[in-house]
C-alpha positions in Angstrom: 92.8 114.9 135.6 94.0 111.3 135.0 91.9 109.2 132.5 89.4 106.8 134.0 90.6 104.3 131.4 93.9 102.5 131.1 96.3 103.4 128.3 95.9 101.1 125.3 98.1 98.0 125.3 101.2 98.3 123.1 103.0 95.4 121.4 106.3 96.3 119.7 106.7 94.1 116.6 109.9 95.6 115.2 111.8 98.9 115.3 109.0 101.4 114.4 106.2 98.8 114.1 103.6 98.6 116.8 100.3 96.8 117.4 97.7 98.5 119.6 95.2 95.7 120.3 91.6 97.0 120.4 92.7 100.6 120.5 90.4 101.7 117.7 87.2 100.9 119.7 88.2 102.0 123.2 87.1 105.6 122.9 90.5 106.6 123.9 91.4 107.6 120.4 89.3 109.0 117.6 85.6 108.2 117.4 84.0 106.5 120.3 83.6 102.8 119.4 81.5 100.9 116.9 78.4 103.1 117.3 80.2 105.9 115.5 82.9 104.3 113.4 80.7 101.9 111.5 78.0 104.4 110.5 80.6 106.8 109.4 82.3 104.1 107.3 79.0 102.9 105.7 78.2 106.5 104.7 81.6 106.8 103.0 81.1 103.5 101.1 77.6 104.5 100.0 79.1 107.6 98.4 82.1 105.8 96.9 81.3 102.0 96.6 84.3 99.7 96.9 85.4 98.2 93.6 87.9 95.6 92.5 90.6 97.7 90.9 92.9 96.4 88.2 96.6 96.1 88.5 98.9 97.6 85.8 99.3 94.0 84.6 95.5 93.7 84.0 94.6 91.5 87.0 91.6 92.3 89.1 92.5 92.6 92.8 90.7 90.2 95.2 90.2 93.0 97.7 87.6 95.6 96.9 88.8 99.2 97.5 87.5 102.7 98.1 88.9 105.9 99.6 88.1 108.9 101.7 90.1 112.1 102.3 91.7 114.7 100.1 93.5 112.0 98.1 92.6 108.5 97.1 94.8 105.6 96.0 93.9 104.0 92.7 95.3 101.4 90.3 94.6 100.7 86.7 96.4 99.6 83.5 98.3 103.0 83.6 99.8 102.4 87.1 99.4 103.1 90.8 98.8 106.6 92.0 97.0 109.0 94.2 94.4 111.4 92.9 91.8 113.7 94.3 88.7 112.3 92.4 87.0 108.9 92.2 87.8 107.6 88.7 84.3 105.9 88.6 82.4 109.2 89.1 84.9 112.0 88.6 83.7 113.4 91.9 86.0 114.2 94.9 86.4 111.4 97.3 84.2 111.6 100.4 85.7 113.7 103.2 87.6 111.9 105.9 85.6 112.3 109.2 87.6 114.1 111.8 87.0 111.2 114.2 88.6 108.7 111.9 91.5 111.1 111.2 91.9 111.4 115.0 92.2 107.7 115.4 95.1 107.8 113.0 96.8 110.8 114.7 96.4 109.4 118.2 97.5 105.9 117.2 100.6 107.3 115.5 101.5 109.4 118.5 101.1 106.3 120.8 103.4 104.4 118.5 106.1 107.2 118.7 105.2 109.2 115.6 103.6 112.5 116.8 102.4 115.1 114.3 101.0 112.6 111.8 98.3 114.2 109.6 96.6 111.8 107.2 95.3 113.2 104.0 94.2 109.8 102.5 92.5 106.7 103.8 92.4 103.6 101.7 89.4 101.4 102.6 89.9 97.8 101.7 87.0 95.3 101.9 87.9 91.7 102.2 85.5 88.8 101.7 86.4 85.2 102.5 89.2 84.0 100.2 90.6 87.5 99.5 94.2 88.3 100.2 96.8 91.0 99.8 100.2 89.9 98.6 103.4 91.2 100.1 104.1 94.7 98.9 105.6 98.1 99.9 103.6 101.3 100.1 105.8 103.8 98.4 103.5 105.8 96.1 103.4 108.6 98.7 105.5 111.8 98.0 107.5 111.3 101.3 107.1 107.6 101.9 109.9 107.4 104.4 108.8 110.5 106.4 105.3 109.5 107.6 104.1 106.3 109.2 101.2 104.1 108.0 98.3 103.5 110.4 96.0 100.6 109.8 92.6 100.0 111.6 91.1 96.5 111.3 87.3 95.9 111.5 85.2 92.9 111.1 86.5 89.4 110.6 89.9 88.5 112.1 92.9 88.2 109.7 96.6 87.5 109.7 98.7 90.5 108.9 102.1 89.7 107.5 105.0 92.0 108.3 108.0 91.3 106.2 111.4 92.8 105.9 113.0 95.3 103.6 113.5 92.6 100.9 110.6 90.7 99.4 112.3 87.4 100.2 112.5 88.1 103.9 110.3 85.8 106.0 107.3 87.7 107.3 106.1 87.9 110.9 102.5 86.6 111.2 100.4 89.0 113.3 96.8 88.1 114.2 94.6 91.2 114.0 91.0 91.4 115.2 88.2 93.9 115.2 89.4 97.2 116.6 93.1 96.5 116.4 95.4 99.2 115.1 98.8 98.7 113.5 101.3 101.5 113.0 104.6 101.2 111.2 107.1 103.9 110.3 110.7 105.0 110.7 112.9 102.0 110.2 109.9 99.8 109.4 108.1 102.2 107.0 109.2 100.4 103.8 108.9 96.9 105.1 107.0 94.5 102.8 103.6 93.6 104.2 100.4 91.9 103.3 97.3 90.0 104.5 97.0 86.2 104.3 93.9 84.7 102.7 90.9 85.6 104.8 89.1 82.6 106.4 85.3 82.3 106.2 83.4 83.6 109.1 80.6 85.9 110.2 81.1 89.1 112.2 78.1 90.2 114.3 78.3 93.8 112.9 80.0 93.5 109.5 78.9 90.1 108.4 81.3 88.1 106.1 83.6 91.1 105.7 86.9 92.4 107.0 87.3 96.1 106.4 90.7 97.7 106.8 91.3 101.5 107.0 94.8 102.4 105.9 95.7 106.0 106.8 98.5 107.7 104.9 100.1 111.1 104.4 100.2 110.9 100.6 100.9 114.4 99.4 
């Protein structure tokens, strides 16, 4: 039987890079809307509170981070890596709810990457003034073989999609509550980041933007 809902809008940003506006909250993919996503997320953050990790150079990141899933991304003076335990507690990271994993799987398939199976979800909590500088995600074992899927919640932000060289001028992509970005294939190793978050108040998440970045890390 045909769906009662229209297919999510798709905006192609580059070869292998796709924006799915509002797709994370439509109920067409993964959990059904805010009423399920936000309680699941708050439960994860209660178990593994976000923290400002330190770069190998000793600088504290302006974005607070946590993880769920079999693996979690961490940074400290010894470098960037994935590991199965929270370094603050030595406990395994909270499990990734299947509904969140299904958001990633379904969004990846809509963007042309079927078969994506996330085993890590990096949760980034932005307050006003926080930013994420342009970088490549290449700590995964098969970085070129699996896409990245990013779900935005809370305050709006400007995602920056650069090129394969750091000096390439980035495309500025406004992202809002419920938007999903997917990039893989020819775009998988593009530099990307988030511009400084403007002040604001979201009705559900307050003065926060929370980004869920789904990866196949190992």
